[in-house]
N, C-alpha and C positions, 0 to 999 in steps of 0.2 A: 491388513484387511482380512476379514473372515473368509473361510474356505467357500462358503455358499456364494459370496459375492464374486469370487474368482470364477466359479462355475457358471453363474447365471448372467453376469454383466455382459459378456460378448453377445449372448443371444438377445438380451433386452436392447442393447445398442443397435443390433442389426434391425430389430423391429422398429426402433425409433427412426433410424435412417430411412427405412422404407416408408414409414408414415410421413416423414418430412418431405420426401420426394413426391408423394401423392398430394400432400397438402399444397406444395408450391406449384405443382402442375395445375391444380384447380384454381389456385390463387391467380396465376397468370392468365388462365382461360377466362376468368371473370373480369379481366381488365388490368391485372397487375398492381404494382404498388402505387400509392399516392406520392406526394412530394418526398424526395429522398434527401438524406444528408450524410455527410462524411463526418464521423467522430474520430479525430486523431487522439492518440494517447501519448503522453510525453515519452520520448525515447532517450537513448543513450548511445555513446560511441567514443571514437578517438579520431585523431587526425586522419587515420587510414580508412575507417569504416564507421558509418552512422546507421543505427537501427531505429526503425519506427514501426509501430503497430497501430492499427485503427480498425474501424468497423463501418460498414455501409448499412444504414437503417432507414426505415420509413420514419419521417418526421412526425412524431406523435403529439407535438405541441406541449412538451413538458416545460412548465414555466419555472423561472429562477425563483428560489425561495425568498420570502420576505419575513420580517418579524411579525407581521400581522396574519400570516397563514394559519388557518384553522387546522384542527386534527383531520377534518374531512379533506381539506385541500392537500395536506401531506399524504394522506392515504391514496387520493386520486393520482397524484404525481408518482407515487411508488408503484401503483398498479400500471400506469403507462410505461414506466421504466421496465418493470418485470415482464410485461406483455409485449415486448419489443417485436417488431416485424422486420427481420433482416432481409437483405437483398443477397441471396446466395449466388456465389460465383460472379459477383460484380467485378468489373475491371477498373482499376484505379491507376492513374499516372502520377508519379512522384518526382519532384524536381527540387534540387538543392537551391535555396534562395540566393545564396552568395555566388553560386556557380551554375547558371542555368543549363550549361551543357551536360551536367551530371544529372541523369534522369533514368527512370526505369518504369515499366508498366507491369503490374502484378495482378493476379486473380485472387479474389477472396475465396474462402472455403464455404461450406454449406451454411455456416452461421453468420456469414457476411464479414468475417474477420480476415484482415489482410496484414501482411508484414513485408517490409521492404528494407534491403540493405543498399545504401548508396556509398560510393567510394570517391571521395574528393580527389580532384586532380591537381589541386594547389593547396597551400596552407590555409587553414580556416582563419577568419578574422580573430586576432589575438585579444580584442577588447571586449569579448562577450563570452559568457558561459553557455548560452543557448543559441542554437542555430535553426533558422526557419526552413521548413520543407513544405513546398506548395503542392497541394493535392487537387486533382480534378477527376471526376467520375466520367469514365468513357462509356460503360454500359452497366446496367440497363438504363434506358430512358423512360421517363414517366410522362404520361399525358398531362398530369397536373403540374409539371415542372416549368418554371419560368426562367429560362436561361440555363447556362452550365452550372453544375453542382461543384462548388469548390470549397476548400478549407485549407488552413495552414497549421501544420504540426510543428512541434519544437523538439529538438534533440540536444541533449547535454553532452558536452565534451569538456572534461576537466581542464582547468587552466594550469600552467606551470607553477602558479602560486599555491596550489592545493597542498596542504600539509598532510592530510589524511582523508579518507572517505568514511561515510557513515551508512550503515545498512540498518534500517529500523522497521520493526513491525508497526502496524497501525492500530489494530483492534486491541483495546485494553492496554496499549502502550502510549499512544498519542491521544486516541479517541476513546472515550468511555463507551464501551459497547456491551459489556457483560457477556462476552462470547462463550463463557463457560456455562451460562444458563440460557437454554434455548428460548424459554418463554420471554424472559426479559430482553434478550437480543432481538427477538421478533418484534416486540413492542417498540424498541428503539428504531429498528429499520422501517417499520410501516407507519409509525405515527410521529416521527420527528423529522426535522429538516436541518440544513446546514447551519441555521441560526440557533436552533434549540439543542442540537447535539453538542456536547461539551468536551473540550480537551481536558486532560489531567492538569491540575493546578501547577503552573510554572513550566509546563512542557513546551509551549510555544517559545518562551524566552530562552529556555535551555537549548532548543534546536537552533535558534538564531545565533546563540553564542558558539555552538559547534560549527555552524556555517562560516562564521567570521574567523574562527581560529584564534590562536594565541595573540596575534598582533592586530586582529580586527579586519584584515583585508585578504584573508586566504581564499574565500569563496569555496570552501570545501564542499564537494558534491555529496548530496544526500540521496539515498535510494530507499524507497518505501515498498514493503512487501505486505500483502494482505490476502486472506482467503475470501474476501468479499467478492461479489459479482461485478463483472464489467459493467453491467447495467447501472450500477451505482457510482460510476466514475465521476459524472458531473457533480454529484452531491459531495463526494470527497474533495474534488477540486475546489468547489466553492467554499467548503469548510476550511481548507488550508488558506485560501485567500482572506476570508473573514477574520481568521485568528492570526494572520501574518506569520504563518509557519513557512519556513523556506521550502519552496517547491522542489520536487525532484521526480525522476521517473517512478511511476506507480507500477510495480511489477507484481507478478504472482496473483493478480486478480483472476477469477475463474468464470467460465460459463457453467452455471449449475445445470446439470443434467446427467445423463448416463454416459459413462466412458467405457472404453474397451475392457478395462480391468477394474472398474469401480462403479457401483450403482449411483452414488453421490460423491462429489469431490470433498471428502471429509478427512482424508489422510494428509495432514498438513506436512509432516516430515518428508513423505515420499516426494512431494512436489516442490516444497520450499527449498530443500537442500540443494538441488541442481541449480536453482536460480542464484542462490548465494555463491555457489562455486563459480558460476558463469561470470559474475561480477568480479570476483577475485582474480580469475584467470585473464579477464579482459584487461584489467588494470593491475598488471603483475608487479609493478614497482610501487604501488600505493598501499600503505598500511590502513587498517580499518578498525573502527569502533562498531560493535554490534549491540543493538538495543532491542529488547523484547519484554515479555511479561511471563510470570510464573504460571499463568492459567492453562497454557497448552504445552506445546513441545519446544518452545524457543530455547530453553536451557539445554536440552538434549541436542538440538540441531547445532547450536553455537559451540557447544563443547566439542562436537565432532569436527566442526570447521577449525577450531583452535588446534586440534590434534593434527588435522590434515595440512594446515598451513602455518607451521611454527614460525614465529617471529613476524607474522603478518597481522596478528590481531592485538591491538594495543590494549583493549579492555572489552569486557562483556558486561553491559548494564541490564539487569533484569528488574522490572517493576514488580513488586510483591502485591499480587491481587488475590492470593490464595491464603486464607487463614489456616488451612489444613496442615497440621504438624508433620504428617508423613510426607507431604509434598515439600515442605521446607527442608526436611532432613535429606530428601532425595537430591535437592538442589545443592545442599551442603556437600554431599558426596561428589556431585558433578564439579563443584568449585575446586575441590582438591585435584581433580583430573585436569582442570583448566590450568591450575597453578603448575602442575607437573609438565604441561605443554609449554610453559613459559609465558603465560598471559595472566590476566586478573579477572575475577568475576565479582561484581558488586551487586548485591541484592538489596534493594532499597524500597522504602514505601513511597518516596516522592522524588520529583525531579531535582530538588535542591540538594539532596544527598548525593545524587549522581554528579551534579554540577560541581560540588565541593571537591569530589575526587578528581574530576577532569581538570579543575583549576590547579589543584595541588600537583598534578602531573605535567602541567604546562600546556594542556591541549586547548584550553579556553582562557581568555583574559581573566585575571582575578577580579578586575573591576566589574565584570559581568555578573558576579554573584549577587550584588545588591539589587540589580535590575531583575534577576531571576527570583529573588526572595520577595521583592515588591509585587511582581506579577503573580507569584503563588498566593500571596495574601489577597490580592484583588480577585483572583479566580475563586478563592474560597469564601468570597463575600456572601451576603444574604441570598438565599435561593430565589429564583424568579417564580412567577405564578405557575409556569409550566413545570419547573422542577418540583414545586410543592405538590402539584397534581400527581406527578409520577411517584413521588415519595409516599403519597397517600395510597395510591394503588399498590405499590410494593408492600407497604405495611399490611394492607388488607389481605395480600396473598401470602403473608408470612415470609417475605423475601429479605427482611432485615438481617444483616450479618454482623458478627463481631468485628470490631476494627482490627485489621491485621497488625501484628507487631512489626516494629521497624527492625530489620535485620540487615546488616552490612557484612558482606563476605569479601575479604581482600586477599590478594595474592602477594607475590613479591616478598615472601618471608614474613608477612604480618600474621598475627593471630587470626584464625578463622572463628568467627562468632556464630553460634547457632542456638536456637531456643532449647531449653532443657525440659520444659513442661508445657 
């Protein structure tokens, strides 16, 4: 982060806090919130401790996306998500569904965000990967509320059958976002929905194969990290459901605003690295596969993780979304460091190349390759009317880019290939 941000961020944050305090004082003086809702985010944990995060918000009536939604409807729903009205310092009671005696009451922060740890007093049910946590809003109460405000969150606790875990980026790794281009990313965020936003070809089938593992029954846990806003959580959740991508805790989502040390939360490495470390330290006996893209700092973050946790990282898969030769050469140098740390870095243009490596290493069933290849071909089918419209707009803006070369970087004593021109 630049020096000027380090100097001014604390002062701007203090002004923002004061503004929020005055805003909500006036807000409650004028009658307070309308109907409220609890939005739980998928959590994670172990037999000893379960973690869940959520938010208390005014219900703005955001409708679930459909294939018939217009650009205007998408824009309206995005506006409602981004202009959320949180319930600061709300109190929420959380109770473990399978053990009602395990409960806690917590207070949300000024953004309506709350987090809770529950400690089971008996073994968790062994026939399920996800465990329900019942939530109830204690305060505040709304005049427009009809009965108690309740919701149910889910927490993942890996099963003994798990062979490994997966930590994956979302933007430009699973979901086509164009995160490296702010204009195109803004167009995607504001004018698309869960139906029109697209996964990378074959990605959903590849992630299903990773979840299933070598024998098809592992139920390997997947953790997803993103620099997107918490306000877009429901859109991401619906996107995963529609494309049958194995669900997992969505971590590293952010509240976009002023922080104590940052004007905007744009420093991916500073905030993503601790999250990845937290997962590895919580599941200290589980090896991991790390998946990201070349557009931002995933290769640098994952190289550092491979160095800090030797023998814990099975492989690093990086989707090549950057045709820039200098960037590819930088990743080539990082790959050599990953090899020195005892792991492997694979830089590939598509999910099938990653899947072939995973199958060769015995991490997914070799029979899954045909399904991944078929899914990739289907995903690469003729563009929809909406995709054609976006392509037309991109061409008018001069956004068309050269097709990036396929580059695969291997460790384990294999030759490292990199472009020469």
